[in-house]
C-alpha positions as CSV (number, residue, x, y, z in Angstrom):
1,M,-7.0,4.1,48.7
2,T,-9.4,2.2,46.3
3,E,-7.5,0.8,43.3
4,L,-8.9,1.3,39.9
5,P,-10.4,-1.8,38.4
6,F,-7.7,-2.3,35.6
7,H,-6.6,-5.7,34.5
8,R,-2.9,-5.8,35.3
9,E,-2.6,-9.4,34.4
10,R,-3.0,-8.6,30.7
11,A,0.5,-8.4,29.2
12,E,1.0,-6.9,25.8
13,A,0.3,-9.2,22.8
14,A,1.5,-8.6,19.3
15,V,1.2,-10.2,15.9
16,A,3.5,-9.9,13.0
17,T,3.0,-9.8,9.2
18,P,2.4,-11.4,6.8
19,L,-1.3,-11.6,7.6
20,S,-3.9,-13.0,5.3
21,L,-7.1,-11.1,4.6
22,A,-8.9,-13.9,6.5
23,E,-6.7,-13.4,9.5
24,L,-7.3,-9.6,9.4
25,S,-11.1,-10.2,9.2
26,A,-11.0,-12.3,12.3
27,F,-10.3,-9.4,14.6
28,G,-13.2,-7.5,16.2
29,A,-11.9,-4.3,14.7
30,I,-8.7,-2.9,13.1
31,L,-7.7,0.4,14.7
32,D,-5.4,2.8,12.9
33,A,-3.8,4.9,15.6
34,R,-2.1,7.2,13.1
35,S,-3.2,10.8,12.2
36,P,-6.1,11.4,9.8
37,S,-3.8,12.4,6.9
38,E,-1.7,9.2,7.3
39,Y,-4.9,7.1,7.3
40,A,-6.3,8.9,4.3
41,E,-3.2,8.1,2.2
42,D,-3.6,4.3,2.9
43,H,-4.6,1.9,5.6
44,L,-5.3,-1.7,6.3
45,P,-8.5,-3.0,4.8
46,G,-11.5,-2.2,7.0
47,A,-9.4,-0.2,9.5
48,I,-11.0,2.5,11.6
49,N,-9.1,5.7,12.1
50,T,-8.5,6.1,15.9
51,P,-5.8,8.8,16.0
52,V,-3.9,9.2,19.3
53,L,-2.6,12.5,17.8
54,D,-4.4,14.4,15.1
55,D,-2.4,16.0,12.3
56,E,-1.9,19.3,14.1
57,E,-0.9,17.7,17.3
58,R,1.5,15.4,15.6
59,A,3.1,18.3,13.8
60,V,3.5,20.2,17.2
61,V,5.0,17.2,18.9
62,G,7.3,16.5,16.0
63,T,8.6,20.1,16.0
64,I,9.3,19.9,19.7
65,Y,11.2,16.7,19.2
66,K,13.4,18.2,16.6
67,Q,14.0,21.4,18.5
68,R,14.0,20.4,22.1
69,G,14.5,16.6,22.2
70,A,12.6,13.4,23.1
71,F,11.8,14.2,26.7
72,E,10.1,17.5,26.0
73,A,8.2,16.0,23.1
74,K,6.9,13.2,25.3
75,R,6.0,15.6,28.1
76,V,3.9,17.7,25.7
77,G,2.5,14.7,23.8
78,A,1.6,12.4,26.7
79,P,-1.4,14.5,27.9
80,L,-2.6,14.9,24.3
81,V,-2.4,11.1,23.7
82,A,-4.1,10.4,27.0
83,R,-7.0,12.7,26.3
84,N,-7.5,11.4,22.8
85,I,-7.5,7.7,23.9
86,A,-9.9,8.5,26.7
87,R,-12.3,10.1,24.3
88,H,-12.1,7.1,21.9
89,V,-12.8,4.7,24.8
90,D,-15.6,6.8,26.1
91,E,-17.3,7.8,22.8
92,R,-16.5,5.0,20.4
93,F,-15.8,1.8,22.3
94,C,-17.9,2.0,25.4
95,D,-20.4,-0.5,24.1
96,R,-17.8,-3.2,23.1
97,P,-18.2,-6.5,24.8
98,R,-15.6,-8.0,27.2
99,D,-14.4,-10.5,24.5
100,W,-13.7,-7.7,22.0
101,R,-10.3,-8.3,20.3
102,P,-9.1,-5.4,18.2
103,L,-5.9,-5.2,16.1
104,V,-4.1,-1.9,16.7
105,Y,-1.3,-0.4,14.6
106,C,0.5,2.8,13.8
107,W,3.3,3.7,11.4
108,R,6.0,1.4,12.8
109,G,4.2,-0.4,15.6
110,G,5.7,1.9,18.2
111,G,4.5,4.4,20.7
112,R,1.1,5.4,19.3
113,S,-0.3,1.9,18.8
114,G,1.5,0.8,22.0
115,S,-0.3,3.5,24.0
116,L,-3.7,2.7,22.6
117,A,-3.3,-1.0,22.9
118,H,-2.1,-0.7,26.5
119,V,-5.2,1.3,27.7
120,L,-7.5,-1.1,25.9
121,R,-5.9,-4.1,27.5
122,Q,-6.0,-2.4,30.9
123,V,-9.7,-2.1,30.5
124,G,-9.9,-5.8,29.8
125,W,-10.1,-6.1,26.0
126,D,-7.7,-8.4,24.2
127,A,-6.0,-5.7,22.1
128,I,-3.3,-7.0,19.8
129,R,-0.6,-4.7,18.4
130,L,0.7,-5.2,14.9
131,E,4.5,-5.5,14.9
132,G,6.1,-3.2,12.4
133,G,2.8,-1.3,12.0
134,Y,1.6,0.0,8.6
135,K,5.1,0.0,7.3
136,A,5.4,-3.8,7.6
137,F,1.9,-4.3,6.1
138,R,2.9,-2.1,3.1
139,R,6.0,-4.2,2.5
140,Q,3.7,-7.3,2.6
141,V,1.3,-5.8,0.0
142,V,4.2,-4.9,-2.4
143,A,5.7,-8.4,-2.0
144,D,2.3,-10.2,-2.4
145,L,1.0,-8.5,-5.5
146,D,3.2,-10.3,-8.0
147,G,2.2,-13.7,-6.7
148,L,-1.4,-12.9,-6.2
149,A,-1.7,-11.5,-9.8
150,S,-0.4,-14.7,-11.3
151,R,-2.6,-17.0,-9.2
152,F,-5.8,-16.4,-11.2
153,R,-7.3,-17.1,-14.7
154,Y,-8.6,-13.8,-16.1
155,R,-11.3,-13.1,-18.7
156,V,-10.8,-9.6,-20.1
157,I,-13.9,-7.6,-21.1
158,C,-12.9,-5.4,-24.1
159,G,-14.9,-3.2,-26.4
160,A,-15.0,0.3,-27.8
161,T,-15.8,3.3,-25.5
162,G,-19.5,3.3,-24.6
163,S,-20.1,-0.4,-25.2
164,G,-20.8,-1.0,-21.6
165,K,-17.7,-2.7,-20.1
166,S,-18.1,-1.1,-16.7
167,R,-21.8,-1.8,-16.6
168,L,-21.2,-5.4,-17.5
169,L,-18.6,-5.8,-14.7
170,E,-21.2,-4.4,-12.2
171,A,-23.7,-6.9,-13.5
172,L,-21.2,-9.8,-13.3
173,D,-20.5,-8.8,-9.7
174,A,-24.2,-8.7,-8.9
175,S,-24.6,-12.2,-10.5
176,G,-22.0,-13.7,-8.2
177,A,-19.0,-13.7,-10.5
178,Q,-15.5,-12.7,-9.4
179,V,-14.9,-9.2,-10.7
180,L,-11.8,-7.0,-10.4
181,D,-13.1,-3.6,-11.2
182,L,-10.0,-1.5,-11.5
183,E,-11.8,1.7,-12.5
184,R,-14.1,1.5,-9.5
185,L,-11.0,1.0,-7.2
186,A,-9.2,3.9,-8.9
187,A,-12.3,6.1,-8.9
188,H,-11.7,6.9,-12.6
189,R,-13.2,5.8,-15.9
190,G,-9.8,5.6,-17.5
191,S,-9.8,8.4,-20.2
192,V,-9.2,12.1,-20.4
193,L,-12.9,12.6,-19.5
194,G,-12.9,9.8,-16.9
195,E,-12.5,11.9,-13.7
196,L,-15.4,11.4,-11.4
197,P,-17.1,14.7,-10.3
198,D,-17.3,14.0,-6.6
199,A,-14.8,11.2,-6.0
200,P,-11.0,12.1,-6.1
201,Q,-8.7,9.3,-6.9
202,P,-7.1,7.4,-4.0
203,S,-3.3,7.4,-3.5
204,Q,-1.2,4.8,-5.4
205,K,-0.7,3.0,-2.1
206,S,-4.4,2.8,-1.4
207,F,-5.1,1.6,-4.9
208,E,-2.6,-1.2,-4.5
209,T,-4.0,-2.2,-1.1
210,S,-7.5,-2.3,-2.6
211,I,-6.2,-4.6,-5.4
212,W,-4.4,-6.8,-2.8
213,A,-7.6,-7.1,-0.8
214,A,-9.8,-7.9,-3.8
215,L,-7.4,-10.6,-5.1
216,S,-6.9,-12.0,-1.6
217,A,-10.7,-12.6,-1.4
218,F,-10.9,-14.5,-4.7
219,D,-11.1,-18.3,-5.3
220,A,-8.2,-19.3,-7.6
221,A,-10.4,-22.1,-9.0
222,R,-12.8,-19.6,-10.5
223,T,-12.4,-17.0,-13.4
224,V,-11.8,-13.4,-12.5
225,F,-13.4,-10.9,-14.9
226,V,-11.6,-7.6,-15.5
227,E,-11.7,-4.7,-18.1
228,S,-9.1,-4.2,-20.7
229,E,-7.3,-1.3,-19.0
230,S,-4.2,0.6,-19.9
231,K,-1.2,0.6,-17.7
232,K,-2.6,3.6,-15.9
233,V,-6.2,4.4,-14.8
234,G,-6.2,8.1,-14.5
235,D,-3.1,8.9,-12.5
236,L,-2.8,5.5,-10.9
237,R,-0.5,2.7,-12.2
238,V,-1.8,-0.9,-12.5
239,P,0.8,-3.2,-10.9
240,D,3.1,-4.6,-13.6
241,A,2.5,-8.3,-12.8
242,L,-1.3,-7.8,-13.0
243,I,-1.3,-5.9,-16.3
244,A,1.0,-8.5,-17.8
245,R,-1.3,-11.3,-16.8
246,M,-4.4,-9.4,-18.1
247,R,-2.8,-8.8,-21.5
248,D,-2.0,-12.4,-21.9
249,S,-5.5,-13.6,-21.1
250,D,-8.5,-14.5,-23.2
251,C,-10.9,-11.7,-24.1
252,L,-14.6,-11.2,-24.6
253,R,-15.4,-8.2,-26.9
254,L,-18.6,-6.1,-26.6
255,E,-20.1,-4.6,-29.7
256,A,-22.8,-1.9,-29.8
257,S,-24.1,0.5,-32.4
258,T,-23.0,4.1,-32.4
259,A,-26.5,5.2,-31.3
260,T,-26.4,2.8,-28.4
261,R,-23.0,3.9,-27.3
262,V,-24.0,7.6,-27.5
263,K,-27.0,6.9,-25.3
264,L,-25.0,5.0,-22.8
265,L,-22.3,7.6,-22.6
266,M,-24.9,10.4,-22.2
267,E,-26.2,8.5,-19.1
268,D,-22.8,7.8,-17.6
269,Y,-21.4,11.3,-18.2
270,E,-24.5,13.2,-17.1
271,H,-22.4,15.5,-15.0
272,F,-20.9,17.0,-18.2
273,V,-24.5,17.7,-19.5
274,R,-25.1,19.6,-16.3
275,D,-21.8,21.5,-16.6
276,P,-20.8,22.0,-20.2
277,R,-18.0,24.4,-19.2
278,A,-16.3,21.5,-17.4
279,L,-16.4,19.4,-20.6
280,A,-15.1,22.3,-22.7
281,A,-12.1,22.6,-20.3
282,K,-11.4,18.8,-20.8
283,L,-11.6,19.1,-24.6
284,D,-8.8,21.7,-24.5
285,L,-6.6,18.9,-23.1
286,L,-6.9,17.2,-26.5
287,R,-5.7,20.2,-28.5
288,S,-2.2,18.8,-29.0
289,L,-3.6,15.6,-30.5
290,H,-6.4,17.1,-32.7
291,G,-5.5,20.7,-33.3
292,A,-7.4,23.9,-32.7
293,E,-9.8,23.5,-35.6
294,R,-11.3,20.2,-34.5
295,I,-11.4,21.4,-30.8
296,D,-13.3,24.5,-31.9
297,A,-15.7,22.4,-33.9
298,W,-16.4,20.2,-30.9
299,K,-16.9,23.3,-28.8
300,A,-19.4,24.6,-31.4
301,L,-21.4,21.5,-31.1
302,L,-21.3,21.8,-27.3
303,Q,-22.5,25.4,-27.5
304,R,-25.4,24.4,-29.8
305,G,-26.4,21.6,-27.4
306,D,-25.9,19.0,-30.1
307,W,-24.8,16.3,-27.6
308,D,-25.5,13.4,-29.9
309,G,-23.4,14.9,-32.7
310,L,-20.6,15.8,-30.3
311,V,-20.4,12.4,-28.6
312,A,-20.6,10.6,-32.0
313,D,-17.8,12.7,-33.4
314,L,-15.6,12.2,-30.3
315,L,-16.1,8.4,-30.6
316,E,-15.3,8.4,-34.3
317,S,-12.4,10.8,-34.3
318,H,-10.7,10.3,-30.9
319,Y,-11.8,7.3,-28.8
320,D,-12.3,4.6,-31.4
321,P,-8.9,5.0,-33.2
322,A,-7.0,5.3,-29.9
323,Y,-8.8,2.4,-28.4
324,R,-8.2,0.1,-31.4
325,R,-4.5,1.0,-31.5
326,S,-4.0,0.3,-27.7
327,L,-6.2,-2.8,-27.5
328,F,-4.8,-4.7,-30.5
329,R,-1.3,-3.8,-29.5
330,N,-1.5,-4.8,-25.9
331,Y,-4.2,-7.6,-25.7
332,R,-3.1,-10.6,-27.7
333,D,-6.6,-12.1,-27.9
334,A,-8.6,-9.0,-28.6
335,Q,-8.9,-9.3,-32.4
336,H,-10.1,-12.9,-32.2
337,A,-12.3,-12.6,-29.1
338,A,-15.8,-13.8,-29.0
339,A,-18.2,-10.9,-29.9
340,L,-21.2,-10.1,-27.7
341,V,-23.7,-7.7,-29.1
342,V,-25.0,-5.1,-26.6
343,G,-28.5,-3.8,-27.5
344,D,-30.3,-3.5,-24.2
345,I,-28.4,-1.1,-21.9
346,S,-30.8,-1.3,-19.0
347,P,-29.7,-2.9,-15.8
348,A,-31.9,-5.9,-16.6
349,G,-30.3,-6.2,-20.1
350,F,-26.7,-6.2,-18.7
351,L,-27.7,-8.6,-15.9
352,A,-29.0,-11.1,-18.5
353,L,-25.8,-10.8,-20.5
354,A,-23.7,-11.2,-17.3
355,R,-25.5,-14.4,-16.3
356,R,-24.9,-15.8,-19.8
357,I,-21.2,-14.9,-19.6
358,A,-20.8,-16.3,-16.1
359,R,-22.5,-19.6,-17.2
360,D,-20.4,-20.0,-20.4
361,H,-17.1,-18.5,-19.4
362,G,-17.0,-18.5,-15.5
C-alpha cells in the first residue's frame, strides 16, 4: 500500500504566554480554532477564525458530552472536526508556502487547537500551538494593562462637544503621531447620542484587547495623544489604570464658535438628519434630566426641521454644562490647558492643526 506523504517527523510544538505584540506578529498567521461566537466576543490581535466546530456543532457535541459522556461526544465530534479542518486546508490554506508558520489556539489550548495544529504539521507546515489558549492570553492582557498604561506620557485633547476632538485625533494619527482613539476602538462617540448606526460596540474583552494591542505598539519615548473620555465610552469601561493616567496628564483644549460646532456636528451625525425619528427616541432618554417640557420643545424644533436651532440648544442646555462639570472635576489640567482655536473644520484644516500640535507637543 502506498503511504500518504505526511511528515511524521514533525512533533508538536507549543509556545506559552506572555507573548509580546511583536512575537505575535512574527507568525505567518494566527488561527483561532474556536467557534464563530467565541471569536466574535474577543480574539488575539489579527487572528483568523478557523473553527474546527461551528456554534451549532459545538452545542451538539457539548450536549452529548453532558448526557452520554466523553467517548460518545468524541465519536460524534471527530468526523465533524475532520471535515472542517479538511475544508480549511483545501479552501483557505492550499496556497501557503512550505515555510508557513501559523500560531494555533482555542479556548484552553486543548483538543480543538491540537487537532488543527496536528493536521497542519502533518502536511509539513510548522504550526505552533498556544499553550493555555485564549484563556491564557486573556489573563496576560488583564495583567499587562496596568503596566502598559503607566508606561507612557499622555497629552489629553479636551474641548466642548463639537469642537473636533475626534477629527483632530484622526489628523494626528495621519500625521504620524501616536494616537489612542478610545472612541474608535469602542465604536461609540461617548454620549447618549454617540451610538454609531452601523457599528455595534465590541465586547468589553475585545475593547481591552484593542487597547492592549494599541499600547503595545507605541514607543514609550514619544507622546500618546488621547481624548478626555469619561470612565465609560458607551457601555464599555476604560481600564482603571489608563483613565487614572489620562486624568493626571497635561491637556490641550480646543475652542470653536457655536456656529462652527453646529456645522461639525451636523456633518458627524448625518444619520440623525436622515432618520429624525431615531433622534427623537434618543431625546426621550434625556427626559429624566431635563423634564417633559424641554424634551417636547426639542422635538418641536426637530419636527420643524430647525436643525441649527436644535443642535445649538442641545449644546447650550445639555452638553456644555455636563461636559464642563465632568472635565473640570476629572482632568486636573483642563482649566489651565493651552487653548487652540478651531475655525477650519475641513480635513486640511485639522491636518494643519495636527502637524502644529505634533511639532510643539509630540
